[in-house]
TORFI-798709 format. One record per residue: residue number from 1; z, y, x of N, C-alpha, C in turn; residue in three letters. Coordinates in nm, 4 decimals. Example, Ala and Ser with C-alpha at 12.3 -4.5 7.8 and 13.67 -1.06 7.14 Angstrom:
! residues 2
+-----+----------+----------+----------+----------+----------+----------+----------+----------+----------+------+
!  nr !       nw !       nv !       nu !      caw !      cav !      cau !       cw !       cv !       cu ! rest !
+-----+----------+----------+----------+----------+----------+----------+----------+----------+----------+------+
!   1 !   0.7800 !  -0.5690 !   1.3190 !   0.7800 !  -0.4500 !   1.2300 !   0.7800 !  -0.3300 !   1.3200 !  ALA !
!   2 !   0.7080 !  -0.2250 !   1.2850 !   0.7140 !  -0.1060 !   1.3670 !   0.7870 !   0.0030 !   1.2900 !  SER !
+-----+----------+----------+----------+----------+----------+----------+----------+----------+----------+------+
This chain:
! residues 80
+-----+----------+----------+----------+----------+----------+----------+----------+----------+----------+------+
!  nr !       nw !       nv !       nu !      caw !      cav !      cau !       cw !       cv !       cu ! rest !
+-----+----------+----------+----------+----------+----------+----------+----------+----------+----------+------+
!   1 !  -0.3371 !  -1.7927 !   1.5231 !  -0.2449 !  -1.7659 !   1.3613 !  -0.0959 !  -1.8037 !   1.4387 !  MET !
!   2 !   0.0128 !  -1.8030 !   1.4053 !   0.0892 !  -1.8416 !   1.4450 !   0.1742 !  -1.7918 !   1.4778 !  GLY !
!   3 !   0.3414 !  -1.8258 !   1.5108 !   0.4938 !  -1.7853 !   1.5524 !   0.5614 !  -1.6437 !   1.5374 !  SER !
!   4 !   0.5340 !  -1.5789 !   1.5183 !   0.5844 !  -1.4050 !   1.5076 !   0.7412 !  -1.3640 !   1.6755 !  ALA !
!   5 !   0.7888 !  -1.5494 !   1.6321 !   0.8756 !  -1.5534 !   1.7402 !   0.8729 !  -1.6165 !   1.8388 !  ASP !
!   6 !   0.7980 !  -1.5988 !   1.9208 !   0.8006 !  -1.6406 !   2.0534 !   0.8694 !  -1.5680 !   2.1893 !  LEU !
!   7 !   0.9724 !  -1.6076 !   2.1497 !   1.1287 !  -1.5728 !   2.2376 !   1.2162 !  -1.6854 !   2.3063 !  MET !
!   8 !   1.2443 !  -1.6123 !   2.4249 !   1.3387 !  -1.7055 !   2.5318 !   1.3318 !  -1.8918 !   2.4501 !  THR !
!   9 !   1.3514 !  -1.8684 !   2.3540 !   1.4282 !  -2.0450 !   2.3133 !   1.2454 !  -2.1249 !   2.2837 !  ARG !
!  10 !   1.2101 !  -2.0801 !   2.3233 !   1.0742 !  -2.1106 !   2.4061 !   1.0632 !  -2.2796 !   2.3812 !  ILE !
!  11 !   1.1458 !  -2.2639 !   2.5294 !   1.1726 !  -2.3474 !   2.6859 !   1.2419 !  -2.4094 !   2.5867 !  ASP !
!  12 !   1.2352 !  -2.4860 !   2.4359 !   1.3313 !  -2.6224 !   2.3418 !   1.2064 !  -2.6721 !   2.3130 !  HIS !
!  13 !   1.1437 !  -2.5839 !   2.2168 !   1.0673 !  -2.6195 !   2.0918 !   0.9020 !  -2.6175 !   2.1381 !  ARG !
!  14 !   0.7840 !  -2.6265 !   2.0733 !   0.6539 !  -2.6073 !   2.1502 !   0.6749 !  -2.5229 !   1.9743 !  VAL !
!  15 !   0.5610 !  -2.4557 !   1.9881 !   0.4866 !  -2.4001 !   1.9831 !   0.3546 !  -2.3082 !   1.9442 !  GLU !
!  16 !   0.2537 !  -2.3096 !   1.8396 !   0.1523 !  -2.3738 !   1.8265 !   0.0622 !  -2.2763 !   1.7443 !  VAL !
!  17 !  -0.0341 !  -2.1840 !   1.8294 !  -0.1014 !  -2.0581 !   1.7970 !  -0.2659 !  -2.1572 !   1.7993 !  ILE !
!  18 !  -0.3082 !  -2.0971 !   1.6920 !  -0.4706 !  -2.1594 !   1.7202 !  -0.5506 !  -2.0181 !   1.6304 !  PHE !
!  19 !  -0.6931 !  -1.9761 !   1.6455 !  -0.8236 !  -1.9416 !   1.5648 !  -0.8167 !  -2.0072 !   1.4152 !  PRO !
!  20 !  -0.8287 !  -1.8179 !   1.3912 !  -0.8675 !  -1.8747 !   1.2259 !  -1.0252 !  -1.7979 !   1.2264 !  ILE !
!  21 !  -1.0937 !  -1.9134 !   1.2449 !  -1.2349 !  -1.8416 !   1.2194 !  -1.3586 !  -1.8826 !   1.1003 !  GLU !
!  22 !  -1.2882 !  -1.9259 !   1.0016 !  -1.3518 !  -1.9577 !   0.8922 !  -1.3352 !  -1.8432 !   0.8643 !  ASN !
!  23 !  -1.4506 !  -1.7840 !   0.8105 !  -1.4785 !  -1.5958 !   0.7902 !  -1.4354 !  -1.5730 !   0.6698 !  PRO !
!  24 !  -1.4521 !  -1.6644 !   0.5471 !  -1.3336 !  -1.6661 !   0.3954 !  -1.1933 !  -1.6723 !   0.4345 !  GLU !
!  25 !  -1.1323 !  -1.7090 !   0.5328 !  -0.9689 !  -1.6920 !   0.5382 !  -1.0097 !  -1.6290 !   0.6034 !  HIS !
!  26 !  -0.9760 !  -1.5564 !   0.6926 !  -0.9818 !  -1.4253 !   0.7545 !  -1.0111 !  -1.3913 !   0.6438 !  VAL !
!  27 !  -1.0893 !  -1.3604 !   0.5423 !  -1.1041 !  -1.2258 !   0.4268 !  -0.9564 !  -1.1825 !   0.3488 !  ASN !
!  28 !  -0.9236 !  -1.3218 !   0.3200 !  -0.8220 !  -1.3639 !   0.2468 !  -0.6451 !  -1.3163 !   0.3312 !  TYR !
!  29 !  -0.6597 !  -1.3547 !   0.4127 !  -0.5518 !  -1.2780 !   0.4948 !  -0.5593 !  -1.1547 !   0.5252 !  LEU !
!  30 !  -0.6965 !  -1.1074 !   0.5620 !  -0.6579 !  -0.9472 !   0.5710 !  -0.7094 !  -0.8712 !   0.4706 !  ARG !
!  31 !  -0.7230 !  -0.9905 !   0.3903 !  -0.7128 !  -0.9126 !   0.2637 !  -0.6193 !  -0.9141 !   0.1111 !  HIS !
!  32 !  -0.5656 !  -0.9988 !   0.1222 !  -0.5266 !  -1.0739 !   0.0173 !  -0.3745 !  -1.0380 !   0.0889 !  GLY !
!  33 !  -0.3573 !  -1.1721 !   0.2270 !  -0.1393 !  -1.1939 !   0.2583 !  -0.1039 !  -1.0541 !   0.3284 !  VAL !
!  34 !  -0.2124 !  -1.0247 !   0.4675 !  -0.1256 !  -0.9268 !   0.5001 !  -0.1440 !  -0.8156 !   0.4236 !  PHE !
!  35 !  -0.2151 !  -0.7798 !   0.2725 !  -0.2301 !  -0.6699 !   0.2317 !  -0.0851 !  -0.6263 !   0.1879 !  ALA !
!  36 !  -0.0215 !  -0.7367 !   0.1046 !   0.0784 !  -0.8167 !   0.0438 !   0.1891 !  -0.7920 !   0.1161 !  ILE !
!  37 !   0.1890 !  -0.7771 !   0.2674 !   0.2678 !  -0.7367 !   0.2778 !   0.3024 !  -0.6574 !   0.3781 !  TYR !
!  38 !   0.2108 !  -0.5056 !   0.3487 !   0.2131 !  -0.3777 !   0.4548 !   0.2615 !  -0.3497 !   0.1872 !  LEU !
!  39 !   0.2443 !  -0.3814 !   0.1330 !   0.2238 !  -0.3031 !   0.0250 !   0.3740 !  -0.2947 !  -0.0317 !  SER !
!  40 !   0.4232 !  -0.4181 !   0.0271 !   0.6357 !  -0.4461 !   0.0239 !   0.6468 !  -0.3201 !  -0.0006 !  ASP !
!  41 !   0.6966 !  -0.2971 !  -0.0748 !   0.8039 !  -0.1933 !  -0.1062 !   0.9850 !  -0.2587 !  -0.1670 !  ASN !
!  42 !   1.0327 !  -0.3429 !  -0.1482 !   1.1648 !  -0.3873 !  -0.2670 !   1.1914 !  -0.4240 !  -0.1176 !  THR !
!  43 !   1.1013 !  -0.5358 !  -0.0267 !   1.1809 !  -0.6141 !   0.0690 !   1.2199 !  -0.5458 !   0.2466 !  ARG !
!  44 !   1.0420 !  -0.4756 !   0.1459 !   1.0694 !  -0.5259 !   0.3333 !   1.1798 !  -0.3588 !   0.3274 !  ALA !
!  45 !   1.2049 !  -0.3007 !   0.5572 !   1.2065 !  -0.2425 !   0.5890 !   1.1581 !  -0.1302 !   0.7254 !  ARG !
!  46 !   1.2069 !  -0.0152 !   0.7505 !   1.1664 !   0.0409 !   0.8321 !   1.2301 !   0.0794 !   0.9066 !  VAL !
!  47 !   1.2118 !   0.0740 !   1.0740 !   1.3046 !   0.0771 !   1.1788 !   1.3347 !   0.2561 !   1.2408 !  MET !
!  48 !   1.4193 !   0.2998 !   1.2384 !   1.5131 !   0.4550 !   1.2859 !   1.4260 !   0.4308 !   1.4607 !  ASN !
!  49 !   1.4244 !   0.5608 !   1.4883 !   1.4270 !   0.5855 !   1.6136 !   1.5240 !   0.5175 !   1.6360 !  PRO !
!  50 !   1.6717 !   0.4853 !   1.5970 !   1.8102 !   0.4647 !   1.6821 !   1.7474 !   0.3323 !   1.6618 !  ASP !
!  51 !   1.6840 !   0.2528 !   1.6329 !   1.6498 !   0.0892 !   1.6257 !   1.7804 !  -0.0470 !   1.5617 !  GLY !
!  52 !   1.8628 !   0.0756 !   1.4257 !   1.7999 !   0.0418 !   1.3448 !   1.7679 !   0.0071 !   1.2510 !  THR !
!  53 !   1.7991 !  -0.0551 !   1.0943 !   1.6664 !  -0.0618 !   1.0473 !   1.6835 !  -0.0130 !   0.8203 !  TYR !
!  54 !   1.6172 !   0.0762 !   0.8216 !   1.6926 !   0.1046 !   0.7113 !   1.5625 !   0.0005 !   0.5725 !  THR !
!  55 !   1.6068 !  -0.0776 !   0.4022 !   1.5153 !  -0.1038 !   0.3368 !   1.4832 !   0.0344 !   0.2814 !  ARG !
!  56 !   1.3433 !  -0.0402 !   0.1676 !   1.2804 !   0.0215 !   0.1088 !   1.3145 !  -0.0007 !  -0.0099 !  LEU !
!  57 !   1.3289 !   0.1145 !  -0.0168 !   1.3623 !   0.0937 !  -0.1891 !   1.1843 !   0.1682 !  -0.2888 !  LYS !
!  58 !   1.1778 !   0.0799 !  -0.3911 !   1.0438 !   0.1857 !  -0.4474 !   1.1438 !   0.2913 !  -0.5428 !  PRO !
!  59 !   1.0008 !   0.3840 !  -0.5371 !   1.0633 !   0.4684 !  -0.6271 !   0.9423 !   0.4367 !  -0.7191 !  PRO !
!  60 !   1.0904 !   0.5150 !  -0.8156 !   1.0701 !   0.4699 !  -0.9778 !   0.9567 !   0.4792 !  -1.0482 !  SER !
!  61 !   0.8511 !   0.6005 !  -1.0635 !   0.7018 !   0.6090 !  -1.0366 !   0.6243 !   0.5002 !  -1.0118 !  ASP !
!  62 !   0.6598 !   0.3648 !  -0.9038 !   0.5300 !   0.2945 !  -0.8017 !   0.6013 !   0.1394 !  -0.8806 !  ASN !
!  63 !   0.4985 !   0.0934 !  -0.9230 !   0.5110 !  -0.0484 !  -0.9349 !   0.6435 !  -0.1627 !  -0.8193 !  LYS !
!  64 !   0.6536 !  -0.2274 !  -0.8362 !   0.7175 !  -0.2874 !  -0.7967 !   0.6270 !  -0.4470 !  -0.6562 !  ARG !
!  65 !   0.6612 !  -0.4068 !  -0.5888 !   0.5665 !  -0.4943 !  -0.4713 !   0.6407 !  -0.5523 !  -0.4566 !  VAL !
!  66 !   0.6903 !  -0.6795 !  -0.4328 !   0.7814 !  -0.7935 !  -0.3367 !   0.7035 !  -0.8668 !  -0.3121 !  ASP !
!  67 !   0.7032 !  -0.9339 !  -0.1578 !   0.5820 !  -1.0200 !  -0.1085 !   0.6772 !  -1.1385 !  -0.1209 !  VAL !
!  68 !   0.7868 !  -1.1573 !  -0.0899 !   0.8466 !  -1.2743 !  -0.1610 !   0.7958 !  -1.3676 !  -0.3007 !  GLN !
!  69 !   0.8584 !  -1.3125 !  -0.3957 !   0.7910 !  -1.2680 !  -0.5330 !   0.6419 !  -1.3897 !  -0.5299 !  GLU !
!  70 !   0.5370 !  -1.3086 !  -0.4790 !   0.4528 !  -1.2882 !  -0.4918 !   0.3927 !  -1.4361 !  -0.4031 !  TRP !
!  71 !   0.4130 !  -1.5036 !  -0.2689 !   0.4755 !  -1.6053 !  -0.1869 !   0.5314 !  -1.7274 !  -0.3168 !  LEU !
!  72 !   0.5985 !  -1.6904 !  -0.3476 !   0.6546 !  -1.7567 !  -0.4212 !   0.6092 !  -1.8097 !  -0.5976 !  MET !
!  73 !   0.5554 !  -1.7480 !  -0.6245 !   0.4128 !  -1.7508 !  -0.7186 !   0.3361 !  -1.8235 !  -0.6838 !  GLY !
!  74 !   0.2907 !  -1.8100 !  -0.5809 !   0.1407 !  -1.8917 !  -0.5367 !   0.1997 !  -2.0137 !  -0.4442 !  ARG !
!  75 !   0.2330 !  -2.0443 !  -0.4904 !   0.2610 !  -2.1642 !  -0.4604 !   0.3337 !  -2.2883 !  -0.4920 !  SER !
!  76 !   0.3695 !  -2.2535 !  -0.6327 !   0.3483 !  -2.2913 !  -0.8119 !   0.2045 !  -2.3870 !  -0.8313 !  GLN !
!  77 !   0.2684 !  -2.5527 !  -0.7612 !   0.1520 !  -2.6234 !  -0.8075 !   0.0414 !  -2.6220 !  -0.9146 !  PRO !
!  78 !  -0.0913 !  -2.6691 !  -0.9036 !  -0.2159 !  -2.5697 !  -0.9135 !  -0.2324 !  -2.6982 !  -0.9906 !  ARG !
!  79 !  -0.2765 !  -2.6816 !  -1.1411 !  -0.2898 !  -2.7585 !  -1.2837 !  -0.4465 !  -2.8227 !  -1.2085 !  LYS !
!  80 !  -0.4829 !  -2.9041 !  -1.2237 !  -0.6094 !  -3.0433 !  -1.1895 !  -0.6778 !  -3.0520 !  -1.3760 !  THR !
+-----+----------+----------+----------+----------+----------+----------+----------+----------+----------+------+
C-alpha cells in the first residue's frame, strides 16, 4: 500500500510503500474499502476517450453510494 501520486514531486519528499501481509487486512481492503470505492456512484468520475471526466449521477432507482460519507462514518471515535 502506498501513495497513488508517485510523480515528479517525489524528488522533494519521502513516499512510503509497504506490503499488507495479514490476510484479515487484505480481505478488509479488497472486500470492504476497495469495494465501496468501486461502487461509489455519487462522487466518482468516468474518464472519457478525450481525457475529460464526467461525474457520475446515481440513477433515481439506485441506492446512493458516497465513499466519503462511508469513510467519515468509519472515522468516528469508537465507544469503549
